[in-house]
N, C-alpha and C positions, 0 to 999 in steps of 0.2 A: 274701134268700136268694141264695147264689151256687151256681153249678152245678159248680164245680171246686174245686181245692185252695184253702185259705185264702190270702189275699194282702193285702198292704198297698195302700191306696188309691192312693198315688202310683206304685207299681209297676204298678198296673192302668191308670191314666190316661195315664202317660207315652207308651206306644206310640201311643195315639190322637192325642195332641198332636203327636207327631213325624210321624205319617202324614198328618195334616191340615195340616202346615206351620206349626204354632204353636210359639213358643219354649217350651222347658221351663224353668220357674222354677229358678234356681240359687242365688238369694240368699234369706236369711231375715231377718226382723226379730223382735225379742223378742216372745213371746206377750203379755206385759203391755202392750207398746206397741200391738200390733194390737188388743187388747181395748179399750184406752182410745180408740183411733181409731174403732173401731166404735161405741162408746158415744157419742162426740162426733157421728158422723154420724146416729145414731138420734135424739139429742136435737135436733140442728138440724132434722131432718125433722119431728119432732114439733112444734117451735116454728114450723114453716112457713117457715124461712129456708134450708133445705137442700134438696138434690134429693129428689124423691119417686119411687120408694122410695129409701131411703138407699143410698149407694154400697157400704157394707159394714155388715153387722149382726153382733151378737155371736154369733148362731146360726151364720152363715156362717164367722165367724172360728174358733169352737170346732170346727166340722165339718171345717175344712180345716187347722187348725194342730195337730191332735192325731193321733197315730198310732193307727189303728184297723184292724181286720181284719174281713172278712166270712167267715162259715163256714156251710156248709149241712149240718152234721153232724146237727142235730136234725131237719131235714126228711127226711134219709135214714133216721135211726133211728126217728123217730115215724111217718112216712108212707110210707116205702119209696121216696122220691123218688130218681130217677137222672137225670143229665143226658141230654138228647136230642141234643145236638150236641157235638162236640169243642171244646176251647178255641180252636183255630185257626179252625174254622168260625164260632164265636160272634164272634170278633174280626172276621173278614172281613165277616160279615153286619151287625154293628154299625157298622163303619166305612162300609160302603156306605150304610146308613141315615143316618148322620151327614152324609155328603157330599150326600145328597138334600135334607137340611134346610137346607143353606147357600143 
């Protein structure tokens, strides 16, 4: 569930990467290549000759290489849910928490 307007995952995560000093990915590789790479890492790990856990999995590849959005419309309509903080406050609090975890 998201508390605010629907948004793209990369639009959501980019300000956090920037604020934490991480580079924002700017290059892409073809999805099919990334999927094959993930499959190779999984197979090598399963055979015991690759890193455990695999460096990349098909799940992670599919989760990050596809455009998807989060919406809270059903939570609002079905349960009357309303955000308790503004998007700016949510960002600030999440960023503070992420910095504490480092």
